[in-house]
C-alpha positions in Angstrom: 33.2 -23.1 -7.5 30.7 -20.3 -7.4 31.6 -16.9 -8.7 31.6 -14.6 -5.7 30.0 -11.8 -7.7 27.1 -14.1 -8.5 26.8 -14.9 -4.8 26.6 -11.3 -3.9 24.0 -10.7 -6.5 22.0 -13.7 -5.1 22.2 -12.3 -1.6 21.3 -8.8 -2.8 18.2 -10.1 -4.5 17.0 -12.7 -2.0 18.8 -12.1 1.2 16.0 -10.0 2.7 13.4 -12.4 1.6 15.3 -15.3 3.2 15.6 -13.2 6.4 11.8 -12.8 6.3 11.3 -16.5 5.9 13.6 -17.1 8.9 11.6 -14.6 10.9 8.4 -16.5 10.1 10.1 -19.8 11.1 11.2 -18.2 14.4 7.6 -17.2 15.3 6.3 -20.6 14.2 8.7 -22.2 16.7 8.5 -19.8 19.6 5.3 -17.6 19.5 2.3 -19.3 21.1 -0.5 -20.2 18.6 1.3 -18.3 15.8 1.0 -21.3 13.5 -2.7 -22.0 14.2 -5.0 -21.9 11.2 -7.1 -19.1 12.7 -4.0 -16.9 13.4 -2.5 -17.4 9.9 -5.8 -16.5 8.3 -6.0 -13.3 10.4 -2.4 -12.4 9.5 -3.2 -12.8 5.8 -6.4 -10.8 6.1 -4.6 -8.0 8.0 -1.8 -8.1 5.3 -4.5 -7.5 2.6 -5.2 -4.0 3.8 -1.6 -3.0 4.1 -0.5 -4.6 0.8 -3.3 -3.0 -1.3 -2.4 0.5 0.1 1.3 -0.2 -0.3 0.9 -1.3 -3.9 -0.7 2.1 -4.6 2.3 3.8 -3.1 4.5 1.4 -5.2 2.8 2.3 -8.5 3.3 6.0 -7.8 6.9 5.4 -6.7 7.7 3.5 -9.9 7.1 6.7 -11.8 9.4 8.5 -9.3 6.7 10.2 -7.3 5.9 10.1 -3.6 2.2 9.9 -2.5 2.1 10.7 1.2 -1.7 11.3 0.9 -2.7 7.7 0.4 -3.8 7.0 4.1 -5.8 10.2 4.4 -7.4 9.6 1.0 -8.4 6.2 2.2 -9.8 7.6 5.4 -11.9 10.2 3.4 -13.1 7.5 1.0 -14.1 5.3 3.9 -16.0 8.2 5.5 -17.9 8.9 2.3 -18.6 5.2 1.9 -19.9 4.9 5.4 -21.9 8.1 5.2 -23.8 6.8 2.1 -24.3 3.4 3.7 -25.8 5.1 6.8 -28.1 7.1 4.5 -29.3 3.7 3.2 -28.0 4.1 -0.3 -27.4 0.8 -2.1 -23.9 -0.7 -1.4 -22.8 -0.4 -5.0 -23.4 3.4 -4.8 -21.3 3.7 -1.6 -18.5 1.6 -3.1 -18.5 3.6 -6.4 -18.4 6.8 -4.4 -15.4 5.7 -2.3 -13.5 4.6 -5.4 -14.5 7.9 -7.1 -13.0 9.8 -4.1 -9.7 7.9 -4.4 -9.5 8.3 -8.2 -10.4 12.0 -8.1 -7.8 12.8 -5.5 -5.2 10.7 -7.2 -5.9 12.5 -10.5 -5.6 15.8 -8.7 -2.2 14.8 -7.3 -1.1 13.8 -10.8 -2.4 17.1 -12.3 -0.6 19.1 -9.6 2.7 17.3 -10.1 2.7 17.4 -13.9 0.8 20.5 -14.9 1.3 22.8 -11.9 4.8 21.5 -11.3 4.3 21.1 -7.6 6.8 18.5 -6.2 4.9 15.3 -5.3 6.1 15.5 -1.6 4.4 18.9 -1.2 1.4 18.2 -3.4 0.5 15.0 -1.6 1.0 16.5 1.8 -1.4 19.3 0.8 -3.9 16.7 -0.5 -3.6 14.7 2.7 -4.4 17.8 4.8 -7.5 18.6 2.6 -8.7 15.0 2.7 -8.3 14.9 6.5 -10.2 18.2 6.9 -13.0 17.0 4.7 -13.3 13.7 6.6 -13.7 15.5 9.9 -16.1 17.9 8.3 -18.4 15.1 7.1 -18.3 13.2 10.4 -17.9 16.1 12.8 -15.2 13.9 14.4 -17.6 11.0 15.1 -17.3 7.6 13.6 -20.1 6.1 11.6 -21.1 2.9 13.4 -24.2 0.7 13.7 -25.8 -2.1 11.7 -24.4 -2.2 8.2 -26.1 -4.2 5.4 -24.7 -7.7 4.8 -24.5 -6.8 1.1 -21.8 -4.3 2.0 -19.9 -6.1 4.8 -19.8 -9.3 2.8 -17.4 -7.5 0.4 -14.7 -8.0 3.0 -16.1 -10.5 5.5 -17.6 -13.0 3.1 -16.1 -16.1 1.5 -16.1 -17.4 -2.0 -15.7 -21.1 -2.4 -14.3 -21.2 1.1 -11.7 -18.6 0.5 -12.0 -15.3 2.4 -12.9 -12.4 0.1 -10.2 -10.3 1.6 -7.6 -12.7 0.3 -9.2 -12.8 -3.1 -9.0 -9.0 -3.3 -5.4 -9.1 -2.2 -4.4 -11.6 -4.8 -6.4 -9.8 -7.5 -4.8 -6.4 -6.8 -1.3 -7.9 -6.6 -1.9 -9.8 -9.8 -3.1 -6.7 -11.5 -0.2 -4.6 -10.4 2.4 -7.2 -11.3 0.8 -7.8 -14.7 0.6 -4.1 -15.4 4.3 -3.5 -14.6 5.8 -6.6 -16.1 3.6 -7.5 -19.1 2.2 -4.3 -20.6 3.7 -1.5 -22.6 2.2 1.0 -20.2 4.0 -0.7 -17.3 7.3 -0.6 -19.3 6.8 3.1 -19.9 6.1 3.7 -16.2 9.3 2.0 -15.3 11.3 3.9 -17.9 9.7 7.2 -16.7 10.8 6.5 -13.2 14.3 5.4 -14.0 15.2 8.1 -16.5 12.5 10.8 -17.1 14.5 12.8 -19.6 15.7 9.8 -21.6 12.2 8.3 -21.6 10.8 11.6 -22.9 13.4 11.7 -25.7 12.4 8.2 -26.6 8.8 9.3 -27.2 7.2 8.2 -24.0 4.5 10.5 -22.6 6.2 10.8 -19.2 3.7 13.3 -17.8 0.9 10.9 -18.7 2.7 8.0 -17.0 3.1 10.1 -13.8 -0.5 11.0 -13.8 -1.5 7.4 -14.3 0.7 6.2 -11.5 -0.7 8.6 -9.1 -4.3 8.0 -10.2 -3.8 4.2 -9.6 -2.5 5.1 -6.1 -5.7 7.0 -5.4 -7.8 4.2 -6.8 -6.2 1.6 -4.6 -6.6 3.9 -1.6 -10.3 4.0 -2.4 -10.5 0.2 -2.7 -8.6 -0.3 0.6 -11.1 2.1 2.3 -14.1 0.1 1.1 -12.6 -3.2 2.3 -11.5 -1.7 5.7 -15.0 -0.1 6.3 -16.7 -3.3 5.3 -14.6 -5.4 7.5 -14.9 -3.1 10.6 -18.5 -2.0 10.0 -17.4 1.5 10.8 -15.9 4.5 9.2 -13.9 7.2 11.0 -12.0 10.2 9.8 -8.6 8.9 10.8 -9.2 5.1 10.4 -6.4 4.6 7.8 -3.8 7.0 9.3 -1.7 4.4 11.0 -1.2 2.6 7.7 0.9 5.3 6.1 4.2 4.5 7.8 3.6 0.7 7.4 2.9 1.2 3.6 6.1 3.2 3.2 8.1 0.6 5.2 6.6 -2.2 3.0 7.7 -0.4 -0.2 11.2 0.5 1.0 11.7 -3.0 2.5 10.5 -4.5 -0.7 13.2 -2.5 -2.6 15.8 -4.5 -0.8 14.7 -7.8 -2.5 14.1 -9.3 -5.9 14.9 -6.0 -7.7 17.3 -4.2 -5.3 17.0 -0.4 -5.3 13.8 -0.4 -7.4 10.2 -0.4 -6.2 8.7 -3.7 -7.2 5.4 -5.4 -6.7 6.7 -8.7 -5.5 9.0 -7.1 -2.9 6.2 -4.9 -1.6 3.8 -7.8 -1.2 6.3 -10.0 0.6 7.5 -7.1 2.8 3.9 -6.3 3.8 3.5 -9.9 4.9 6.7 -9.8 6.8 5.7 -6.6 8.6 2.3 -8.1 9.6 4.0 -11.3 10.7 6.4 -9.3 12.8 3.7 -7.3 14.5 1.6 -10.4 15.2 4.5 -12.4 16.5 5.6 -9.6 18.8 2.2 -9.4 20.3 2.0 -13.2 20.8 5.4 -13.0 22.5 4.1 -10.3 24.9 6.2 -7.4 23.6 5.1 -3.9 24.6 3.1 -2.0 22.0 5.8 0.6 21.4 8.3 -2.1 20.3 6.5 -2.3 17.0 7.1 1.4 16.4 10.8 1.2 17.2 11.2 -1.8 14.9 9.2 -0.1 12.1 11.5 3.0 12.3 14.6 0.9 12.2 13.2 -1.0 9.1 12.5 2.2 7.2 16.0 3.6 8.0 17.7 0.3 7.2 15.9 -0.2 4.0 16.8 3.1 2.6 20.4 2.7 3.7 20.5 -0.7 2.1 19.1 0.6 -1.2 21.0 3.9 -1.3 23.7 2.8 -3.6 21.3 1.8 -6.4 18.2 3.9 -5.7 18.0 7.0 -7.9 14.4 7.9 -7.4 13.8 11.6 -8.1 11.2 11.7 -5.4 14.0 11.6 -2.8 15.6 14.7 -4.3 12.8 16.9 -3.2 
């Protein structure tokens, strides 16, 4: 006879994931063309953008900091990238510039939080406003569109050995994030910093450095997501990543209800991002009104936090 405590732990760790699998099965059975090869590939590609951005949020959240600027950082990075492509700079220059924008803003967030002692909620909201203003200043409110070089668009649209490049980027980033957190000393120090800042500091961990590193990684992944999004759409607009913020937050919070309940974790974020994109795609195929997704998204955010509240002790929520 199974120990009821063990069963509760099992449900706590995997219940949400099982519900996600049940949701996928529901759409396979009842949503027209959901299980078609083309639709599945499209869902996975769409998940790639969200998951990469959400993993950036996750790495910042692991060190107990919120980064509400990731979407606006991504939009600015995409605009800078598109601007350089339109000026006919080599694709590698545009990509490097976009990544540089994300890294620079992520580093600025980390500096503001650890040196200037500005709470991450306020710091990143300020960074988001600055990034948004710069993006509109560069574009004058007009998107960069036109013929983009294949050498650039292929970063996202191309295939390698028959596998879409977007999926390869997705797997690479998820693998990097998981390996960093689970298999490196730096990752262990990041987790310790997030769980108990004072205790980690007394143990000799450079907690301020870990916080700066987590926020820098969030900026870097925002820059990478911007490159992939611009390359996939062959356009760059000052608000092109704005809609991803709430979905990224929802993916992280929903991910905290599975695998490692109450803690931000890479596996949970990745699976939650997939579930959110499956949900959106399935609702569209079933003919649901566009606003239904927003209602469901809000419910997921509230429910995820409520579910994790008993074990979640992130300092970021105490701002």
